[in-house]
C-alpha positions as CSV (number, residue, x, y, z in Angstrom):
1,M,-16.0,-6.7,-0.4
2,H,-14.4,-3.4,-1.3
3,V,-12.3,-3.1,-4.4
4,G,-9.5,-0.5,-4.8
5,L,-7.3,0.4,-7.7
6,G,-3.5,0.2,-7.7
7,L,-1.9,2.9,-9.8
8,P,0.8,2.4,-12.5
9,V,4.1,4.3,-11.9
10,T,5.5,4.4,-15.5
11,D,3.6,7.6,-16.5
12,P,3.1,9.8,-13.5
13,V,1.5,12.7,-15.3
14,T,-1.6,10.5,-16.1
15,L,-2.3,9.7,-12.5
16,P,-4.8,12.6,-11.9
17,E,-6.8,11.2,-14.8
18,W,-6.6,7.7,-13.2
19,A,-7.8,9.1,-9.9
20,E,-10.7,11.0,-11.5
21,R,-11.9,7.9,-13.3
22,A,-11.6,5.8,-10.2
23,E,-13.5,8.3,-8.2
24,A,-16.3,8.1,-10.7
25,G,-16.4,4.3,-10.4
26,P,-17.0,1.7,-7.7
27,F,-13.5,1.8,-6.3
28,T,-12.9,2.5,-2.7
29,T,-9.1,3.2,-2.6
30,L,-6.2,4.4,-4.8
31,G,-2.9,2.6,-4.0
32,L,0.7,3.6,-4.9
33,L,3.9,1.7,-4.4
34,D,7.2,3.1,-3.0
35,R,10.8,2.8,-4.2
36,L,13.7,5.1,-4.0
37,V,16.1,3.9,-6.7
38,Y,13.5,3.5,-9.4
39,D,11.7,5.6,-11.9
40,N,8.5,5.9,-9.9
41,P,6.9,9.1,-8.4
42,E,7.3,9.7,-4.7
43,P,4.1,8.3,-3.1
44,L,3.3,10.9,-0.4
45,V,3.8,13.8,-2.8
46,T,1.8,12.1,-5.5
47,L,-1.1,11.1,-3.2
48,A,-1.2,14.7,-2.0
49,V,-1.8,15.8,-5.6
50,L,-4.5,13.1,-6.1
51,A,-6.2,14.1,-2.8
52,G,-6.8,17.5,-4.5
53,A,-8.2,15.8,-7.6
54,T,-10.7,13.7,-5.6
55,R,-13.2,14.0,-2.8
56,R,-14.3,10.5,-1.8
57,I,-11.8,7.8,-2.5
58,R,-9.1,6.8,0.0
59,L,-5.4,7.3,-0.7
60,Q,-3.1,4.4,0.3
61,T,0.6,3.6,0.1
62,E,1.4,0.0,-0.9
63,V,3.7,0.0,0.8
64,L,5.7,3.0,1.9
65,L,9.2,2.1,3.3
66,P,9.6,3.9,6.6
67,P,13.2,2.7,7.2
68,L,14.3,4.8,4.2
69,R,12.9,8.0,5.8
70,E,13.5,10.2,8.8
71,T,10.8,9.4,11.4
72,A,9.7,12.8,12.7
73,L,9.4,14.2,9.2
74,L,7.4,11.1,8.1
75,A,5.0,11.6,11.0
76,K,4.4,15.2,10.0
77,Q,4.0,14.4,6.3
78,A,1.5,11.5,7.0
79,A,-0.5,13.6,9.5
80,T,-0.6,16.5,7.1
81,L,-1.9,14.4,4.2
82,D,-4.4,12.7,6.4
83,L,-5.7,16.1,7.7
84,L,-5.9,17.8,4.3
85,S,-7.5,14.8,2.6
86,G,-10.3,14.7,5.3
87,G,-9.1,11.5,6.8
88,R,-8.7,9.6,3.6
89,F,-5.1,8.7,3.9
90,V,-4.1,5.1,4.7
91,L,-0.4,4.4,5.4
92,G,0.6,1.0,4.2
93,A,4.1,0.3,5.5
94,G,6.8,-2.4,5.0
95,V,10.5,-2.8,5.5
96,G,11.5,-3.2,1.9
97,G,14.4,-5.4,0.9
98,R,16.2,-3.7,-2.0
99,A,19.9,-3.0,-1.2
100,D,20.1,-0.1,-3.6
101,D,17.3,1.8,-1.9
102,H,19.1,1.6,1.4
103,A,22.4,2.5,-0.2
104,A,20.9,5.7,-1.6
105,A,19.1,6.5,1.7
106,G,22.2,5.9,3.8
107,T,20.4,3.3,5.9
108,D,21.4,-0.2,7.0
109,L,19.6,-3.0,5.1
110,R,20.5,-5.5,7.9
111,T,18.7,-3.5,10.6
112,R,15.7,-2.3,8.7
113,G,13.2,-4.4,10.7
114,R,14.5,-3.2,14.0
115,R,14.5,0.4,12.7
116,M,10.9,0.1,11.5
117,D,9.7,-1.3,14.9
118,E,11.2,1.8,16.6
119,Q,9.7,4.1,13.9
120,L,6.2,2.7,14.4
121,A,6.3,3.3,18.1
122,V,7.4,6.9,17.5
123,L,4.8,7.5,14.8
124,R,2.0,6.4,17.1
125,R,3.3,8.6,19.9
126,L,3.6,11.7,17.7
127,W,0.2,11.2,16.1
128,S,-1.3,11.0,19.6
129,G,0.1,14.5,20.4
130,E,2.9,13.4,22.7
131,P,6.3,15.2,22.6
132,Y,9.0,13.8,20.4
133,G,11.4,13.5,23.3
134,E,14.0,15.4,25.3
135,G,14.5,18.8,23.8
136,A,11.6,18.5,21.3
137,G,7.9,18.9,21.9
138,P,4.9,17.6,19.9
139,I,5.0,17.6,16.1
140,G,1.8,18.7,14.5
141,P,-0.5,19.0,12.8
142,A,-2.9,16.6,14.5
143,P,-4.1,14.0,11.9
144,A,-7.8,13.9,11.0
145,R,-8.2,10.5,12.8
146,A,-7.4,10.4,16.5
147,G,-4.1,8.4,16.9
148,G,-3.1,8.9,13.3
149,P,-4.1,7.7,9.9
150,E,-5.1,4.1,9.4
151,L,-1.9,2.0,9.4
152,L,-1.6,-1.2,7.5
153,I,1.5,-3.4,7.6
154,G,2.8,-5.6,4.8
155,G,5.2,-8.5,5.0
156,F,5.5,-12.3,4.8
157,Q,7.6,-13.4,7.8
158,P,6.2,-13.9,11.4
159,R,8.0,-10.9,12.8
160,A,6.6,-8.7,10.1
161,L,3.1,-10.1,10.6
162,A,3.4,-9.5,14.4
163,R,3.7,-5.8,13.7
164,V,0.1,-5.7,12.6
165,A,-1.1,-6.5,16.1
166,R,1.5,-4.4,17.8
167,W,1.2,-1.2,15.9
168,G,-1.3,-1.5,13.0
169,D,-4.9,-1.5,12.1
170,G,-4.6,-4.2,9.4
171,F,-2.5,-6.2,7.0
172,I,-1.6,-5.7,3.3
173,N,-1.1,-9.0,1.6
174,A,0.9,-9.3,-1.6
175,A,0.8,-13.1,-1.8
176,P,-1.6,-15.0,-4.1
177,P,-4.7,-16.7,-2.7
178,S,-2.9,-20.0,-2.4
179,W,-0.6,-18.4,0.3
180,A,-2.8,-15.7,1.7
181,G,-5.0,-17.9,3.8
182,R,-2.1,-19.0,6.1
183,L,-0.9,-15.3,6.3
184,F,-4.4,-14.1,7.2
185,D,-4.7,-16.8,9.9
186,L,-1.3,-15.8,11.4
187,V,-2.4,-12.2,11.5
188,R,-5.7,-13.0,13.2
189,T,-4.0,-15.2,15.7
190,S,-1.4,-12.6,16.6
191,W,-4.2,-10.0,16.9
192,K,-6.0,-12.1,19.5
193,E,-2.7,-12.9,21.4
194,H,-2.0,-9.2,21.7
195,G,-5.5,-8.6,23.2
196,R,-6.7,-6.4,20.4
197,E,-10.4,-5.8,20.1
198,G,-12.3,-6.4,16.9
199,A,-10.5,-7.8,13.9
200,P,-7.6,-6.6,11.7
201,R,-8.5,-5.1,8.3
202,L,-7.3,-7.5,5.6
203,V,-6.3,-6.1,2.2
204,A,-5.1,-8.2,-0.7
205,Q,-3.4,-7.2,-4.0
206,V,-4.0,-8.7,-7.5
207,S,-2.0,-7.6,-10.5
208,V,-4.2,-7.0,-13.5
209,A,-4.3,-5.7,-17.0
210,V,-7.5,-5.3,-19.1
211,G,-7.5,-4.2,-22.8
212,D,-6.1,-5.2,-26.1
213,D,-2.8,-7.0,-26.6
214,S,-0.8,-3.7,-26.5
215,V,-2.2,-2.8,-23.1
216,I,-1.5,-6.3,-21.6
217,E,2.0,-6.3,-23.1
218,D,2.7,-2.9,-21.7
219,A,1.7,-4.1,-18.3
220,R,3.8,-7.2,-18.4
221,S,6.8,-5.2,-19.6
222,A,6.4,-2.7,-16.7
223,M,5.9,-5.4,-14.1
224,G,8.8,-7.4,-15.4
225,A,11.1,-4.4,-15.2
226,Y,10.1,-3.6,-11.7
227,Y,10.8,-7.2,-10.5
228,A,13.9,-7.7,-12.7
229,S,16.3,-7.3,-9.8
230,T,14.5,-9.9,-7.6
231,G,15.0,-12.9,-9.8
232,R,11.3,-13.6,-9.7
233,A,10.1,-11.4,-12.6
234,A,8.7,-14.2,-14.7
235,Y,6.8,-15.7,-11.8
236,M,5.3,-12.4,-10.9
237,V,4.3,-11.6,-14.4
238,E,2.8,-15.0,-14.8
239,G,0.4,-14.3,-11.9
240,M,-1.1,-11.2,-13.6
241,R,-4.8,-11.6,-14.3
242,T,-5.8,-10.4,-17.8
243,T,-9.4,-11.6,-18.3
244,P,-12.6,-10.6,-16.7
245,A,-13.2,-14.2,-15.5
246,G,-9.7,-14.4,-14.0
247,I,-10.0,-11.1,-12.2
248,R,-13.5,-12.0,-10.8
249,E,-12.1,-15.4,-9.7
250,A,-9.2,-13.7,-7.7
251,I,-11.6,-11.3,-6.0
252,A,-13.9,-14.2,-5.1
253,Q,-11.0,-16.3,-3.8
254,F,-9.9,-13.5,-1.5
255,A,-13.5,-12.8,-0.4
256,D,-13.7,-16.5,0.7
257,L,-10.5,-16.0,2.7
258,G,-12.1,-13.1,4.5
259,A,-10.4,-10.2,2.9
260,D,-12.0,-6.8,3.4
261,E,-10.7,-5.2,0.3
262,V,-8.9,-6.3,-2.9
263,M,-6.6,-3.9,-4.7
264,L,-6.5,-4.4,-8.4
265,Y,-3.0,-3.3,-9.3
266,C,-2.6,-1.9,-12.8
267,W,0.9,-1.9,-14.3
268,G,0.0,-0.7,-17.8
269,R,-0.3,3.0,-18.6
270,D,-3.7,3.1,-20.3
271,P,-6.2,5.0,-18.0
272,G,-9.0,3.4,-19.8
273,Q,-8.4,0.3,-17.7
274,A,-10.2,2.1,-14.8
275,G,-13.4,2.1,-16.8
276,R,-13.0,-1.5,-18.0
277,L,-12.4,-2.7,-14.5
278,A,-15.4,-0.8,-13.2
279,D,-17.5,-2.4,-15.9
280,L,-16.4,-6.0,-15.0
281,L,-17.1,-5.4,-11.4
């Protein structure tokens, strides 16, 4: 079981320190969320900075929202980050569902799923070196990994889960262990139905905070603010694990379900949490 570290977004200037601490510990991946109308750092730009501050650890979006972006430029950005990081970039992607993000991007919330399906097909073509289309040739640079960076798909509905087998290399699960088993099974079934070889990579997320009361309260406040517009803030905050026993339990539960990696998502700003989480692992 691999364990990654999800990065907080409320204090971007500390993220290189988080990355250096994570690189020195047992963590396999750094994760960063994506929003447009929110006070978070843009993930591709930020992960590019963190790629320069690290040498070993993977860099993952959790999840980037392609429907908010122009497809050809996204293909170029992702390939560039993958190449310059030595193949350490992992593109976690999802459709998103915040109306304000789509309003600011000038995209249609109602057709975001269809748009992402079209985008994923184009991304795969461009990363394989094929021309963009009539009047436009290939878009380089070639990514470090043939066919493009590792692509993980997030979502909850059957149509979203089917994208894993159609276009992806694996699944990012944001649901608790009580839901995750069913989602993992649906992804595995779809993978076989599409004739894919091997097995999809399964990645889970657990929101955590470790430290004194001020650290935990800071994390709860940040998480509550992020989910305030969804009407589910209290439920999401309630699910945060704040004790070593609780964090170990969540990791074990996902291991039992067959997850390949668990991302411990930190909402609080204190970089010392990286060391505390390393110790409890």
